[in-house]
Structures are given as structure tokens and as C-alpha cells.
PAPANU-396205 format. One line per field, with one value per residue: residue number from 1; residue in three letters; x, y, z of N, C-alpha, C, CB in turn. Coordinates in steps of 0.2 Angstrom, whole numbers, plus 2048, in hexadecimal, padded with zeros to 3 digits. Glycine has a CB too. Layout:
<sites>
seq	(NUM/...)
type	(ala/...)
n.u	(X/...)
n.v	(Y/...)
n.w	(Z/...)
ca.u	(X/...)
ca.v	(Y/...)
ca.w	(Z/...)
c.u	(X/...)
c.v	(Y/...)
c.w	(Z/...)
cb.u	(X/...)
cb.v	(Y/...)
cb.w	(Z/...)
</sites>
This chain:
<sites>
seq	(1/2/3/4/5/6/7/8/9/10/11/12/13/14/15/16/17/18/19/20/21/22/23/24/25/26/27/28/29/30/31/32/33/34/35/36/37/38/39/40/41/42/43/44/45/46/47/48/49/50/51/52/53/54/55/56/57/58/59/60/61/62/63/64/65/66/67/68/69/70/71/72/73/74/75/76/77/78/79/80/81/82/83/84/85/86/87/88/89/90/91/92/93/94/95/96/97/98/99/100/101/102/103/104/105/106/107/108/109/110/111/112/113/114/115/116/117/118/119/120/121/122/123/124/125/126/127/128/129/130/131/132/133/134/135/136/137/138/139/140/141/142/143/144/145/146/147/148/149/150/151/152/153/154/155/156/157/158/159/160/161/162/163/164/165/166/167/168/169/170/171/172/173/174/175/176/177/178/179/180/181/182/183/184/185/186/187/188/189/190/191/192/193/194/195/196/197/198/199/200/201/202/203/204/205/206/207/208/209/210/211/212/213/214/215/216/217/218/219/220/221/222/223/224/225/226/227/228/229/230/231/232/233/234/235/236/237/238/239/240/241/242/243/244/245/246/247/248/249/250/251/252/253/254/255/256/257/258/259/260/261/262/263/264/265/266/267/268/269/270/271/272/273/274/275/276/277/278/279/280)
type	(met/lys/val/ser/gly/phe/thr/ile/ala/arg/asn/ala/ile/lys/phe/asn/tyr/pro/ile/leu/glu/ser/ile/arg/ser/ile/leu/pro/ile/cys/asp/glu/phe/ile/val/asn/val/gly/asp/ser/glu/asp/arg/thr/leu/glu/leu/ile/lys/ser/ile/asn/asp/pro/arg/ile/lys/ile/ile/gln/asn/lys/trp/asp/phe/ser/glu/lys/ser/leu/val/leu/ser/his/gln/thr/asn/ile/ala/leu/ser/glu/cys/lys/gly/asp/trp/ala/phe/tyr/leu/gln/ser/asp/glu/val/ile/his/glu/lys/asp/leu/pro/ile/leu/lys/lys/leu/met/met/lys/his/leu/asn/asp/ser/lys/val/glu/ala/phe/arg/phe/thr/trp/leu/his/phe/tyr/gly/ser/tyr/tyr/arg/tyr/arg/val/asp/ser/gly/trp/phe/gln/lys/gln/asp/arg/ile/ile/arg/asn/asn/gly/gln/ile/leu/ser/ile/gly/asp/ala/tyr/gly/phe/glu/lys/lys/asp/lys/ala/ser/leu/asn/arg/gln/lys/thr/gly/cys/phe/ile/tyr/his/tyr/gly/trp/val/gln/pro/ser/asp/ile/met/thr/gln/arg/arg/val/asn/ala/glu/lys/ile/gly/phe/thr/ser/leu/asp/lys/gln/glu/arg/asn/glu/asp/tyr/asp/phe/gly/asn/leu/asn/arg/phe/pro/ala/tyr/phe/gly/thr/his/pro/ala/val/met/asn/asp/arg/ile/lys/asn/his/gln/leu/ser/tyr/asp/asp/trp/glu/ser/ile/asn/lys/arg/tyr/trp/trp/phe/pro/leu/lys/trp/phe/arg/val/arg/phe/lys/thr/pro/phe/arg/gln/lys/arg/arg/ile/cys)
n.u	(7AB/7AE/7B5/7BA/7BF/7C8/7CB/7D1/7CE/7D3/7D4/7DA/7DB/7E2/7EE/7F2/7F1/7F0/7E3/7D8/7DE/7E3/7D8/7D1/7DB/7D9/7CC/7C6/7C7/7BF/7B0/7AA/7AD/7B3/7B4/7BA/7B7/7BF/7BC/7BF/7C9/7C8/7C1/7C0/7B6/7AD/7B6/7B8/7AB/7AA/7AF/7A4/79F/795/79A/7A1/7A1/79D/7A2/7A1/7AB/7B0/7C0/7C9/7D6/7DD/7E1/7EC/7F9/7F2/7E5/7E4/7E4/7D9/7CF/7D0/7CC/7BF/7BB/7BE/7B5/7A9/7AA/7A5/7AA/7B3/7C0/7CA/7D1/7DC/7E2/7EC/7EA/7F4/7F9/7FB/7F6/7FD/7F6/7F9/7FB/7EF/7E7/7EF/7EE/7E0/7DF/7E7/7DF/7D3/7D9/7DC/7D0/7C8/7D1/7D4/7DF/7E7/7E9/7ED/7F4/804/80D/81A/823/825/82C/82A/834/836/837/82E/836/840/843/842/84C/853/858/84A/840/833/831/828/817/806/7F7/7EC/7DF/7D7/7C6/7C0/7BC/7C6/7D1/7DB/7DF/7EE/7F8/7FE/7F6/7FE/7FF/7F8/7F1/7EC/7DE/7E1/7EE/7F7/802/7FF/7FB/802/802/80E/80D/815/813/813/810/80E/814/810/812/81D/820/81E/81A/826/821/815/819/81F/814/80D/816/816/808/809/811/808/7FF/807/811/81E/82C/830/83C/83D/841/83E/831/82E/834/835/834/843/849/855/864/85F/866/86C/863/85C/858/848/842/837/826/818/808/7FA/7F0/7F7/7FD/7FA/7FE/80B/810/80F/818/825/832/834/834/840/849/847/84C/859/85C/85A/865/870/86E/86D/871/86B/862/856/850/84E/843/83A/838/830/838/840/84E/853/85B/860/865/872/86F/875/87D/880)
n.v	(856/84B/83B/831/820/817/80A/7FD/7EC/7DC/7CB/7C9/7BF/7B5/7BB/7BE/7CB/7D7/7DC/7DD/7E1/7ED/7F5/7F5/7FC/80A/80C/810/81E/821/826/820/812/80E/801/7FB/7EC/7E1/7D5/7C6/7B7/7B1/7B1/7BF/7C9/7C3/7C3/7D1/7D5/7CE/7D7/7DD/7EA/7F9/804/800/800/7F8/7F7/7EF/7EA/7E5/7E3/7EB/7E5/7E8/7F5/7F5/7FA/805/801/800/80E/812/80A/80E/81B/819/814/820/829/826/82A/834/83C/84A/849/83D/82D/823/812/806/7F4/7EE/7F6/7FE/807/80D/80C/816/821/825/82F/83A/83C/83F/84A/853/853/859/865/86C/86C/876/87D/880/880/876/866/859/84C/846/837/82D/81F/80E/802/7F2/7E3/7D2/7CF/7D4/7DD/7E3/7F0/7F9/806/809/80D/80F/80C/815/822/82A/830/836/832/836/840/850/84F/856/854/857/851/842/831/82A/823/813/813/818/825/836/843/854/858/862/860/868/86A/861/869/865/85E/858/849/843/836/824/819/808/7FD/7ED/7E5/7DD/7D4/7C5/7B3/7AA/7A3/7A9/7B6/7B4/7B1/7BD/7C6/7C1/7C3/7D1/7D3/7D0/7DA/7E5/7EB/7E6/7DD/7CC/7BF/7AE/7A5/7AD/7AD/79F/79B/79B/7AA/7B3/7BA/7BD/7C2/7C9/7D2/7DC/7E6/7F4/7F3/7F2/7F8/7FC/7FB/7F3/7F6/7F2/7E9/7E1/7D7/7C9/7C4/7C7/7BF/7B3/7B2/7AA/7AD/7BA/7B9/7B2/7BB/7C6/7C0/7BF/7CD/7D1/7CC/7D2/7DF/7E2/7EC/7F7/806/80A/7FE/7F9/801/800/809/812/815/81A/81A/829/82A/825/815/80C/7FD/7EE/7E0/7D5)
n.w	(82D/820/81C/80F/80C/7FF/7F3/7E8/7E3/7DE/7DB/7E8/7F2/7EB/7E8/7F4/7FA/807/809/812/81E/819/816/823/82A/828/82A/836/836/82B/823/819/80E/7FF/7F4/7E6/7DE/7D3/7C6/7CC/7CE/7D9/7EA/7ED/7ED/7F7/802/804/808/814/81D/822/826/827/821/816/804/7F6/7E5/7D5/7C8/7B7/7B3/7A6/79E/793/794/79A/7A6/7A9/7AD/7BA/7C0/7B9/7BF/7CC/7CC/7C9/7D5/7DD/7D8/7DE/7EB/7F8/802/80A/80A/801/804/7FF/7FD/7F7/7F4/7FB/804/814/823/832/842/84B/844/840/848/845/838/836/83E/835/82A/82E/833/826/81F/81A/813/804/7FC/800/7F9/7FA/804/808/80A/811/80B/810/809/80B/80A/806/814/822/829/821/816/806/800/7F5/7E4/7D9/7E1/7E6/7F2/7F8/7F7/7F3/7FC/802/7FB/7F7/7F5/7E8/7DB/7D2/7D2/7CD/7CC/7C5/7B8/7BD/7C8/7D2/7D7/7D8/7CE/7C9/7BE/7B5/7B4/7BC/7CA/7D9/7E8/7F7/807/813/81D/826/829/826/818/818/80F/808/7FD/7F9/802/802/800/7F7/7EB/7E9/7E7/7DA/7D3/7D4/7CD/7C0/7BD/7BE/7B3/7A8/7A9/7A6/7AD/7AF/7A8/7A6/7A6/7A0/7AA/7B6/7B5/7B8/7C3/7D5/7DE/7E3/7F1/7F5/7FE/80D/815/80E/80E/816/828/830/83F/846/84C/844/83B/845/840/838/83F/840/834/833/83E/839/82F/82A/824/828/836/838/833/83C/847/844/842/84F/855/84F/851/85E/867/863/865/85E/85B/868/86C/863/858/84C/83E/82F/825/81E/813/802/7FD/7F5/7EC/7F2/7EC/7F4)
ca.u	(7B0/7AD/7BB/7B9/7C5/7C6/7D0/7CF/7D1/7D2/7D9/7DD/7DD/7E6/7F5/7F4/7F1/7EE/7DE/7D4/7E2/7E4/7D1/7D0/7E0/7D7/7C5/7C4/7C6/7BB/7A9/7A8/7B3/7B1/7B8/7B9/7B9/7BF/7BA/7C4/7CA/7C8/7BB/7C1/7B0/7AB/7BA/7B6/7A4/7AB/7B0/79E/79E/790/79E/7A4/79C/7A1/7A0/7A4/7AC/7B4/7C6/7CC/7DE/7E0/7E3/7F3/7F9/7ED/7DF/7E4/7E2/7D2/7CA/7D1/7C8/7B8/7B9/7BE/7AF/7A4/7AC/7A1/7AD/7B7/7C7/7CA/7D7/7DE/7E7/7EC/7E8/7FA/7FC/7F8/7F8/7FE/7F0/7FB/7FB/7E8/7E6/7F3/7EB/7DA/7E0/7E9/7D9/7CF/7DC/7DC/7CA/7C6/7D7/7D4/7E6/7EA/7E6/7EF/7F8/809/810/821/822/829/82B/82D/837/838/836/82B/83B/844/840/846/84D/858/855/844/83A/831/831/822/811/800/7F2/7E5/7DE/7D1/7C1/7BD/7BB/7CB/7D7/7DA/7E4/7F1/7FC/7FC/7F3/803/7FE/7F2/7F2/7E6/7DC/7E4/7F5/7FA/804/7FB/7FD/801/805/811/80A/819/810/815/80D/811/812/812/811/822/821/81A/81E/82A/81D/810/81D/820/80D/80B/81A/813/802/80B/813/802/7FC/80B/815/825/82E/834/83F/83A/843/83B/82A/82D/837/833/838/849/84A/85C/867/85B/86A/86E/85E/85B/853/843/842/831/820/813/801/7F8/7EC/7FC/800/7FA/802/812/812/80F/81D/82B/838/834/836/847/84C/847/851/860/85D/85B/86C/875/86D/86B/873/868/85C/850/84D/84B/83D/836/837/82E/83C/843/853/852/860/860/86B/873/86D/87B/87C/882)
ca.v	(854/844/838/82B/81C/813/805/7F8/7E6/7D7/7C5/7CB/7B9/7B1/7BE/7BF/7D2/7D8/7E1/7DE/7E5/7F4/7F8/7F6/800/811/80C/814/825/822/826/81B/80F/80C/7FB/7F8/7E5/7DF/7CE/7C2/7B0/7AE/7B3/7C5/7CC/7C1/7C6/7D8/7D5/7CB/7DC/7DE/7F1/7FD/809/7FD/800/7F4/7F7/7EA/7EB/7E1/7E8/7EB/7E5/7EB/7FB/7F3/7FC/80A/7FE/802/815/813/807/812/821/817/814/827/82D/824/82D/83A/840/850/846/836/82A/81D/80D/800/7EE/7EB/7FC/7FE/80D/80C/80F/81B/827/827/836/840/83D/842/851/857/854/85E/86C/86E/86A/87C/880/87D/880/86F/862/852/84A/842/832/82A/818/809/7FC/7EC/7DE/7CC/7CE/7DA/7E0/7E6/7F4/7FC/80D/809/810/80C/80C/81C/823/82F/831/838/82D/83A/846/854/84D/85B/852/85A/84D/83C/82C/82A/81D/80D/815/81A/82B/83A/84A/858/857/867/85E/86C/866/861/86C/85F/85E/852/847/840/82F/81E/814/802/7F9/7E6/7E1/7D9/7CF/7BF/7AD/7AA/7A1/7AE/7BB/7B3/7B2/7C4/7C9/7BE/7C7/7D8/7D3/7CF/7E0/7E9/7EE/7E4/7D8/7C7/7B9/7A7/7A3/7B1/7AA/798/799/79F/7B0/7B2/7C1/7BE/7C3/7CF/7D6/7E1/7EC/7F7/7EF/7F6/7F6/7FE/7F7/7F3/7F7/7EC/7E5/7DC/7D3/7C2/7C3/7C7/7BA/7AD/7B2/7A7/7B1/7C0/7B6/7B0/7C1/7CA/7BD/7C2/7D4/7D2/7CA/7D6/7E6/7E1/7F2/7FD/809/80A/7F7/7F8/805/7FE/810/812/819/818/81E/82E/82A/820/811/808/7F6/7EA/7D9/7D0)
ca.w	(828/81E/819/80B/80A/7F9/7F1/7E3/7E5/7D9/7DD/7EE/7F5/7E6/7E8/7FB/7FC/80E/808/818/822/816/817/82A/82D/828/82B/83C/835/825/823/814/80B/7F8/7F2/7DF/7DD/7CC/7C5/7CF/7CD/7E0/7EE/7EF/7EF/7FD/807/806/80B/81A/822/825/829/823/81D/810/7FF/7F1/7DE/7D2/7C1/7B3/7B1/79F/79E/78D/796/79D/7AD/7AA/7AF/7C2/7C1/7B7/7C4/7D2/7CA/7CA/7DC/7DF/7D6/7E3/7F1/7FA/807/809/808/7FF/807/7FA/7FF/7F3/7F8/7FF/808/81B/827/839/846/84F/840/83E/84B/842/831/837/840/830/825/832/832/820/81C/817/810/7FD/7F9/801/7F5/7FB/809/806/80F/810/80A/813/805/80E/805/808/81B/825/82C/81C/811/801/7FE/7EF/7DE/7D6/7E6/7E8/7F9/7FA/7F3/7F6/7FD/803/7F7/7F8/7F0/7E5/7D4/7CD/7D3/7CA/7CC/7BF/7B6/7C0/7CE/7D7/7DA/7D6/7CB/7C7/7B7/7B1/7B4/7C0/7CF/7DF/7EE/7FB/80E/816/823/82B/82A/822/815/819/808/80A/7F7/7F7/807/800/7FF/7F0/7E6/7E8/7E4/7D3/7CF/7D3/7C8/7BA/7BC/7BC/7AC/7A4/7A9/7A2/7B2/7AF/7A3/7A9/7A1/7A1/7B1/7BB/7B5/7BA/7CA/7DB/7DF/7E8/7F4/7F6/805/80F/819/80A/80E/81D/82D/833/846/849/84C/83E/83D/849/83C/834/844/83F/82E/835/842/835/829/82C/822/82C/83D/838/832/842/84C/841/844/856/857/84C/853/865/86B/85F/868/85A/85C/86F/86D/85D/855/845/83B/829/823/819/80E/7FD/7FE/7EF/7ED/7F2/7E9/7F8)
c.u	(7AE/7B3/7B8/7BF/7C3/7CC/7CD/7D2/7CF/7D7/7DD/7DF/7E3/7ED/7F6/7F5/7EE/7E8/7D9/7D8/7E3/7DE/7D0/7D5/7DD/7CF/7C3/7C3/7C2/7B4/7A6/7AE/7B1/7B6/7B6/7BB/7B9/7BD/7BF/7C4/7C9/7C1/7BD/7BB/7AD/7AF/7B9/7B0/7A5/7AD/7AA/79D/79A/794/7A1/79F/7A0/79E/7A4/7A5/7B0/7BA/7C8/7D3/7E1/7E3/7EA/7F3/7F4/7E6/7DE/7E2/7DB/7CD/7CB/7CD/7C1/7B6/7B9/7B8/7A9/7A5/7A8/7A4/7B1/7BE/7C6/7D1/7D7/7E3/7E6/7EC/7EE/7FD/7F8/7FA/7F8/7F8/7F3/7FB/7F4/7E6/7E9/7F0/7E4/7DA/7E2/7E3/7D5/7D2/7DB/7D6/7C8/7CB/7D7/7DA/7E9/7E6/7E7/7F4/7FD/80C/817/820/827/827/82E/82F/839/836/832/830/841/840/845/846/852/854/84F/83F/838/830/82C/81D/80B/7FB/7EB/7E5/7D7/7CC/7BD/7BB/7C0/7D1/7D6/7E0/7E7/7F6/7FA/7F9/7F8/802/7F8/7F5/7EC/7E4/7DF/7EC/7FA/7FD/800/7FE/7FC/805/808/80E/80E/817/813/80F/811/80F/815/812/817/824/81C/81E/821/826/818/813/81E/819/80C/80F/818/80D/804/80E/80D/7FF/800/810/81C/826/832/837/83B/83B/83F/833/829/830/834/837/83D/84A/851/85E/864/860/86D/869/85E/856/84E/842/83B/82B/81C/80C/7FE/7F4/7F0/7FF/800/7FE/809/814/812/813/824/832/839/836/83D/84B/84C/84C/858/861/85E/862/871/874/86B/86C/86F/862/856/84C/84A/844/838/834/835/832/83F/848/851/856/85F/866/86B/872/874/879/87D/87D)
c.v	(84C/841/831/827/819/80F/801/7F2/7E0/7D1/7C6/7C4/7B5/7B4/7C0/7C6/7D2/7DD/7E2/7E2/7EC/7F8/7FA/7FB/808/811/810/81B/827/822/821/818/80C/807/7F9/7F1/7E3/7D7/7CA/7BB/7AD/7B1/7BA/7C9/7CA/7C3/7CD/7D9/7D2/7D1/7DE/7E5/7F5/802/807/7FD/7FD/7F6/7F2/7EC/7E6/7E5/7E6/7EB/7E7/7F2/7FB/7F6/802/808/800/809/815/810/80B/818/81F/817/81B/82A/82B/827/833/83E/846/84E/83F/833/823/819/808/7FA/7EB/7F1/7FD/804/80B/80F/815/822/829/82E/83C/841/841/849/856/858/859/865/86F/86E/870/880/87D/87C/879/86A/85A/852/845/83D/830/823/814/803/7F6/7E7/7D8/7CA/7D5/7DE/7E3/7EA/7F7/803/80E/80C/80C/80B/813/81C/827/82F/833/832/830/840/84A/851/852/85A/854/856/845/837/82B/824/817/80E/816/820/82F/840/84D/857/85C/866/863/868/867/865/867/861/858/850/845/838/82A/81B/80D/7FD/7F2/7E2/7DC/7D5/7C9/7B9/7AD/7A8/7A6/7B4/7BA/7B4/7B9/7C8/7C7/7C2/7CE/7D9/7D3/7D6/7E6/7ED/7EC/7DF/7D3/7C2/7B3/7A4/7A6/7AF/7A4/796/79D/7A5/7B0/7B9/7C2/7BF/7CA/7D4/7DC/7E7/7EE/7F3/7F4/7F3/7F8/7F9/7F8/7F4/7F1/7E7/7E0/7D7/7CB/7C0/7C2/7C1/7B3/7AD/7B0/7AB/7B7/7BE/7B5/7B6/7C5/7C7/7BF/7C9/7D5/7D1/7CF/7DD/7E6/7E7/7F8/800/809/803/7F6/7FB/804/805/80F/817/816/81D/823/82E/824/81C/80D/801/7F2/7E3/7D4/7CC)
c.w	(826/81A/815/80A/803/7F7/7EB/7E5/7DF/7DB/7E3/7F2/7F1/7E7/7EF/7FD/803/80D/80E/81D/820/818/81F/82D/82D/829/831/83B/82E/827/81E/811/805/7F6/7EB/7DE/7D6/7CC/7C6/7CD/7D4/7E3/7F1/7F1/7F6/803/809/80A/812/81F/826/829/824/81F/816/80A/7F9/7EA/7DA/7CA/7BE/7B1/7AA/79F/798/78E/799/7A4/7AE/7AD/7B7/7C3/7BF/7BC/7CB/7D1/7CB/7D1/7DF/7DE/7DA/7EA/7F3/7FF/805/807/806/800/803/7FD/7F9/7F7/7FC/803/80F/81F/82E/83D/84A/84B/83E/842/848/83B/832/839/83A/82B/828/831/82C/81C/818/813/809/7FA/7FB/7FE/7F6/801/807/80C/80D/810/80E/80E/808/809/808/80F/81D/829/828/818/80C/800/7F9/7E9/7DB/7DA/7E8/7EF/7FC/7F5/7F6/7F6/7FF/7FF/7F9/7F2/7ED/7DD/7CF/7CE/7D1/7CC/7C6/7BE/7B9/7C7/7D4/7DA/7D7/7D2/7CA/7C0/7B3/7B1/7B8/7C6/7D5/7E5/7F4/802/810/81C/828/82C/825/81E/815/813/809/803/7F6/7FD/806/800/7F8/7EA/7E4/7E5/7DD/7D0/7CF/7CE/7C1/7B8/7BA/7B5/7A7/7A3/7A5/7A7/7B1/7A9/7A6/7A4/7A3/7A8/7B6/7BB/7B8/7C0/7CF/7DC/7E4/7EA/7F5/7FD/808/813/814/80A/815/822/82F/83B/84A/849/845/840/840/845/838/839/842/839/82F/839/83E/82F/82B/82A/826/833/83D/837/838/847/84A/843/84B/859/855/84F/85A/869/868/863/864/85A/863/870/868/85A/84E/841/834/827/81D/813/809/7FE/7F7/7F1/7ED/7F0/7EE/7FB)
cb.u	(7B7/7A6/7C0/7B5/7C6/7C4/7D2/7D2/7CD/7D3/7DD/7D9/7D7/7E4/7F5/7FB/7ED/7F3/7D9/7D2/7E9/7E5/7CC/7D1/7E6/7D9/7C2/7C9/7CD/7BD/7A6/7A3/7B7/7B0/7B8/7BC/7B5/7C6/7B7/7C5/7D0/7CE/7B9/7C5/7AA/7AA/7C2/7B6/79F/7B0/7B3/79C/7A5/78B/7A3/7A6/79A/7A0/7A1/7A0/7B0/7B0/7CB/7C9/7E0/7DB/7DE/7F9/800/7EC/7DF/7EB/7E7/7D1/7CC/7D8/7CA/7B7/7BF/7C4/7AD/7A3/7B3/79A/7B2/7B7/7CB/7C8/7D6/7E0/7E6/7F3/7E5/7FF/7FB/7F9/7F2/805/7EE/802/7FE/7E3/7E7/7FA/7EA/7D6/7E6/7EF/7D6/7CE/7E3/7E2/7C5/7C2/7DD/7CF/7EA/7EA/7E7/7F2/7F4/80F/80B/826/823/827/82E/829/83C/83F/83D/826/83E/848/83D/843/850/85B/85A/847/83C/82B/838/825/810/7FD/7F5/7E5/7DE/7D2/7BD/7C1/7B4/7CC/7DA/7D8/7E1/7F6/803/802/7EE/80A/804/7EE/7F6/7E7/7D4/7E3/7F8/7F6/80B/7FA/7FA/804/800/819/805/81A/809/819/80B/80F/816/80E/811/828/820/816/819/830/81A/80C/823/823/808/80C/821/812/7FE/810/818/7FD/7FB/807/813/827/831/82F/846/83C/84B/83B/827/830/83F/833/833/84F/846/85F/86E/856/870/86E/857/859/857/83C/848/82F/81B/814/7FD/7F3/7E8/801/7FD/7F2/801/814/80C/808/81D/82C/838/82D/832/848/849/840/850/861/856/857/86E/873/868/86E/87A/867/85E/851/853/850/83F/830/83D/826/843/83D/859/852/867/85F/86A/87A/868/87E/87F/886)
cb.v	(854/843/836/82C/817/818/801/7FA/7E3/7D9/7C3/7CF/7B4/7B2/7C3/7BB/7D6/7DA/7DE/7D7/7E2/7F3/7F4/7EF/800/814/805/813/828/81D/82D/81E/80A/811/7F5/7FE/7E1/7DF/7CD/7C3/7AE/7AF/7AE/7C9/7CB/7B9/7C5/7DC/7D0/7C6/7E2/7D8/7F4/800/80C/7F6/808/7EC/7FE/7E3/7F2/7DD/7E6/7F0/7DE/7EB/7FF/7F6/7FF/80E/7F7/800/81A/80F/800/814/824/810/810/82A/82B/81C/82E/837/83C/855/847/836/829/820/80B/800/7E9/7E8/802/7F8/812/80E/80A/81A/825/822/836/83D/837/83E/852/853/84E/85C/86B/86B/869/881/880/881/885/86E/863/84F/848/846/82C/82C/817/807/7FE/7E9/7E2/7CB/7CE/7D8/7DC/7E0/7FA/7F9/810/803/811/805/807/81E/825/836/82A/83E/828/83C/844/85B/847/861/855/861/84D/83C/825/831/81F/808/810/819/830/83C/849/85F/858/86E/85E/872/869/85A/873/859/861/853/841/844/82F/819/815/7FE/7FD/7E3/7E6/7DD/7D2/7C1/7A6/7A6/79A/7B0/7BC/7AC/7AE/7C7/7C7/7B7/7C7/7DA/7CD/7CA/7E3/7EE/7EC/7E1/7DB/7C3/7B9/7A2/7A4/7B8/7AB/794/799/79A/7B6/7AF/7C1/7C4/7C4/7CD/7D2/7DF/7E9/7FE/7EC/7F5/7FA/804/7FA/7EC/7F9/7EE/7E9/7E0/7D4/7C0/7C8/7CE/7B9/7AB/7B9/7A0/7B3/7C4/7B0/7AB/7C5/7CA/7B5/7C0/7D8/7CD/7C3/7D7/7EA/7DB/7F3/7FB/810/80B/7F2/7FB/80C/7FA/814/814/81A/818/81A/835/829/823/80C/809/7F4/7EA/7D8/7D2)
cb.w	(82A/81A/81E/804/80F/7F3/7F6/7DC/7EB/7D2/7D7/7F3/7F6/7DF/7E3/7FD/7F7/813/802/81B/823/80F/815/82E/829/822/82B/842/834/820/822/80F/810/7F3/7F7/7DA/7E2/7CA/7BD/7D6/7CA/7E4/7F3/7EA/7EA/7FD/804/7FF/807/81A/81E/82A/82A/827/821/811/7FD/7F2/7DB/7D2/7C0/7AD/7B6/79B/7A0/787/79B/799/7AE/7A4/7AE/7C5/7BD/7B0/7C5/7D3/7C4/7C6/7E0/7DC/7CE/7E3/7F2/7FD/80B/80F/80E/7F7/80E/7F3/806/7EE/7F4/7FB/804/81F/826/83B/84B/852/839/841/852/841/82D/83D/845/82C/824/839/834/81C/821/81C/814/7F9/7FC/809/7EE/7F4/80F/803/80F/816/803/81A/7FE/814/801/807/81F/82A/832/819/815/7FA/805/7ED/7D8/7D3/7EC/7E4/7FB/7FC/7EF/7F1/801/80B/7F0/7F7/7F4/7E5/7D2/7CF/7DA/7C3/7CF/7BE/7BA/7C0/7D0/7D4/7D9/7DB/7C5/7C9/7B7/7B3/7AD/7C2/7D2/7E1/7F0/7F9/813/817/821/831/82B/825/80D/820/802/80F/7F2/7F5/80F/7F9/800/7F1/7E7/7EE/7E8/7D2/7D4/7DA/7C9/7BA/7C2/7C1/7AA/7A6/7B0/79F/7B9/7B5/79D/7AE/7A2/79C/7B2/7B9/7AE/7B4/7C9/7E2/7E0/7E4/7FA/7F2/805/814/81B/803/80C/81D/832/82F/84A/845/851/83A/837/84F/837/831/84B/83D/828/839/848/832/826/82A/81B/82D/83E/832/82C/845/84B/83A/841/85A/854/844/84F/869/86A/858/86A/853/85B/874/86E/85F/856/844/83F/823/820/81C/811/7F6/803/7ED/7E8/7F9/7E3/7FE)
</sites>
């Protein structure tokens, strides 16, 4: 069995994407890793090269932003077309896999290698927000998606690269992994969060008013979101240690939930229930 990892990257330093952590999180189970690097305003290319692993294969492209949000799926499919593995494991540059899940994922891919009916593996999302210890399960935040696909030339990235579909539009036959995608796109300093949202507006993801473009992003009262008591992927340890808002939030969580068993044992758990967003 051969596994290809693949991703796209542009302005990873400027917008503080944990791209190195993302790649390194699944590199141990990959035979190759394709990185499509766009024309950046920073040293993203040099950053990817710094991994210095023979499995990393870099391709370079100038991204056409006249395609709006479709530019992401287009560039993702360019990277996918370079994958040679039986399975193709896709991560966006702010998505990370926990090391404890790697044996599970490898076993699942091996188990279904010759079962052509299985075309994709589905993950549960942890969308962290503001703090590494708060996540979103309210409306508008999707909670599951495919990230490993059978590399048979019949499956493509779609839309803004949020997921995959077959060329004939038929539904993918997927298996649940029981594993998490750790999504860190919304755990950023407030000024960088504003820059990222302005960039997203230029691409066509969102629409902002003048105040939102010019002021630092406000995460608000984090207590309105569920607390995460579990561990994070080890590759994220340095980022988490250096994030002051998360440090303060964890101190608050410790005081509030001192009695809670999930916190004592650092259980990797997410509530299965949608929650209404509270404005408090």
C-alpha cells in the first residue's frame, strides 16, 4: 500500500498557517507528500523546503484569483494529479492530525485497500476558536468531512476545497474513521485574524463591512463555546505554549471544571450535539 499526502500553500507565514505542523502530522504514514506552493508574498516556499524530507515533492503555480473561491479546489486538484499512492490524504494548511490516530488510519486504509467500494474516509471536525481549548459546534460550522480518498482518478476536490466528489457527481461511498481533524484556522492573534478575513473577502469567501476590515478581530466571551479538555497533536505544542489567550482560557477552565473527569484524564472528546450560539 502506498499513501500520498497532499496540500496547497500560499502566504503561510504572512497568515500564520501551521503548515509545517500540518504536513509533519501525517508524514509518518505517507510515502510521498505533494505540496502545491502558490506565488507568495513571503518565504512560504523556503518554509516548505525547510522540512528537508525526500518524501516532500514541491510544485509551484501562479494562482488565478479571478476564479474566486474555486481557485482553491483547482489548485488542490493540481496537487492531487501528482499523487501516485493508492490513497490520497488531503490536509489544508491549518488542519492537523493527532499522532494517536495515525495507526488507526493506516489500519483502515490497509483493511479497505482492495475493497473498491470504499472510496473515502470521513473525519469529525474540531473547529477551535480564539483559544486552543474552545471549539465551535453551532450553525454554520460543518462537523464532518472526507480527507482521505481513493486515488483512482475519479474523485476531485470541489468548491472552495472543503470536500470531494466523484466526476460523475454520484455520492462517495465512505467509511467513518472515528478520528478528528484539528482545525486551527480561527486560533490566531486578533490582527492576523483580521488580515485573513480581508484576504478571504478578496477571494470571495465572505463580505465584510468597513469596521471589520479596519479593526482587530474580536473573539468575544469564549465561555459561550464548549471547552475542549483533551490533548492536542504533539506537533502543535510550541504554538499552544506561546498563545497567551489559550493559557489564560485554560486557567479559567481549570477553575471552572476542576471536578470534571474528562479534564483529569485529558480525554479527546467533542460533544455530539449542536449548540445555539449564545451572545453573552
